[in-house]
N, C-alpha and C positions, 0 to 999 in steps of 0.2 A: 031283868031290871037291875038286880044286884050287880051283875057284871058291868052294865052300862054306867051305873053310879060309881062303882069302884074305878073304872077307867077315867071318868071325868075328874074324880078326886085326885087320882095320880097325876093327871095333867096339870091340875092346879098346884099340887105340891112341887112338881118339877119346874113349873113356871116360876114359883117363888124361890126355888133353890138356884135357878140359873144365874141370877146376878151374883150370888155368893161364889159360885164356881168360877165365874169370870174374874171376880176380884182376887181369888186365890191364885189363879193363873197369872194375872197381871202383876201381883206382888213379887213374882219370881224375877221380874226384869223391870227395874225402875231406873230413871235417870234424873239428872240435876240440870235445870236450865241455867246456863252460865251467866245469863244477863239479869234474870228476875230473881234468882235465888229460890225458885219454887221447884219442889220435886214433882215429877210428872211421869206418866207412863211412857216408855220408850216406843219408838216406831216398831221395834221388834214385836211388842205385845199387841200391836194393832195390825200386824200383817206385813210390815215392811221388813227389810233385811239388815237392819243396823247390827244385830247380834252376829251376823255372818263373820265378822272379823274375829270374834272370840272363838267361834267354832273352827275357823281356819287355823288359828294359832294352836289350838289344842291338837288338831290333826297333824300339824307340822311337828309339834314336839313329840307326839307319840311315834311318828314315823322316823324322826331324826335320831332319837336316843332310845335304843332298845333296852338299856339298863338305867331307867330313871332313878332307881334307888341309889345307885352309885353317884349319880349327878347330885341328888339331894343331899347325900352325905358330904359331898365336897362343899356344897353351899353352907351347910350347917357348921362344918369344921372351920370354914373361912370366917364365919360369923362368931366364932368363939366356942364352937363345939356344943351349942345349945341343942336342946331336944326339939323334935318336930312339934308342930302345933297340936296334933292329936285331937282330942275330943272338943277342944275349945276353938275349933276352926271358925265357927260362925261368929263368935264374939270377937276374935282376932281380926277378921276381915271387916266386921261392922265398925270397929274402932278405927281401923285404917281408912275405911271409906269416909267416915265422919270427918277425919282430919283433912283428907283430900278435898272434900266438898268445901270445907272452911277455907283452905288455902287457895283454892282455885275459883272462888266466887268472883264473878265479873271478869274472868280471864279470857273467856271465849272457848275454854276447854270443857267438854262435857264429861261428866263422871257417870259411867254406866255400870250397874251391878247385874251380873248374870250368874245366878246361883251363888257359889262361893268365890267367883272370880270378879275382879274389878277391871274395867276397861276405861282408859282415858283417850278420848277422841280429840285430836288436835287438827283443826281445819288447816289445809295448806295455805289459805290466803293470809293467815296470821302467823304461820310457822316458817314458810319458805317463799322466796321470790319465784315467779313463774319459770318453770323449766330449770330450777336451780336446787341444789342440795345444801346450799348455805343457809343456816338458820338466821332468821331475821333478828337483828340486834335487840329489838324490843321484846323478843320472846325469851331471852335468856333468864329474865327474872321469874318467868312462869316456870321454866324448867328447874330453876333453883328451888322453888316451892315444892315441886314434885319430888326432887331429890331429897329434901329434908324429911319428907314423910317416908319415902322408900327406904332411906337409911335407918330410920327408927324401927320400921317393921321389916326386919331383915330375914324373916322366915318365908319369903316369897321368891318365886322365880319371876324375873322381869323380862318380858318379851317385847321388843320394839319392832313394830311392823310398818313398812311403808306401802302406800297404795296410790294409784294414779287413776285418771279418767282414761278413756279409750282413744283420745287424740294421739296421733303419732303411731309409730310401729310398736308391736308388742315387745320387741327386743329393747327398744329405747325406753319404754315405760318400765320394763323389768329392771333395767340398769338404774334408772332414776329412782325407783322405789327403794332399791337396795342402798343406794348412796344416801338417800334421805334418812332411812332407818339407821344407817351407820353414823350419820351426823348426830342424831339424837342420842344414840348409845354412847358415842365418844364423849359427848358433853356430860352425860350422867357419870361416866367414869372420872371425868375431870372434877366432879363434885363429890368424889369419894365413895361412889357406889362400886362395890367389889365386882370386877369383871366376871368372876365365876357365876354371878347371879344373872348375867345378861345373855339373852339370845337375840340375835338380829336377823330379820328376814324381810325380803321384799316380795310382795305379791303382785306387783305390776298392776295391770288392769283387771285381774282375775276375780277380785272380790268387791264388786261395786255395792254401795249401799243405797244407790239411787239410779235412775235411768241416765244414760249418757246422751240422750237425745235433746236435753235442754241445758242451758248454761248453768242453771241452778243445780241440776243433778250432777253435772261435771264438777262443780265446785265442792259438792259434798264428797265426791269420790276421791278428790285430791286431798289426801290426809295422811297423817301419821298416827299410830295408835300405840299406847303402852298398855299391855295386859299383865296384870299381877295375878299369878297362880300360886295358891298356898301350898307349902310343903307339908305333907301329912305323914311322911314316913322316910 
């Protein structure tokens, strides 16, 4: 009898705690609705793959630069020799995220927070013409706003990544994604972002965030992303 009662009690306790556990998990990945201004749980948190872009960027950086410490030193030196973020990383990225949310409200760009990293997702339909790497003239003002915040918070590595849907050949999509990422990166440099802070990569069709079997999914996959990674050492 005692064992049965204890088991039932534990089930009730676990049932009560489950919503709190889910809440803690969801807080690790939130996003900003670019049209309503409301913070919401990202698709990552509910099982989709929007956070895949950040993971791919981190893997790319880890594999590309075996001596990240030297790279970080170069960035800090170019920024005036300041110290790395250190123990205040959370506050530093919180402040940067808040400014980006304010600057990009209503722009069509989503601000996604994944741990201590910030990801800006720029849909291709507002950034580029179809099959083109030329930035839409109407999007320059949005990138200007991004550049203002990135310039202020200069203790971050800025990775610009291009992505495509699966239409066309893999080689065409790879080239298009690289050219789109380069276009965004070049524009940020023109707005006084130090080139040493920038990494540019094209993922082609390899990192979809939606299915490529629908027009809506393809539109989501055609995108550029800017990922801000804090420099901690």
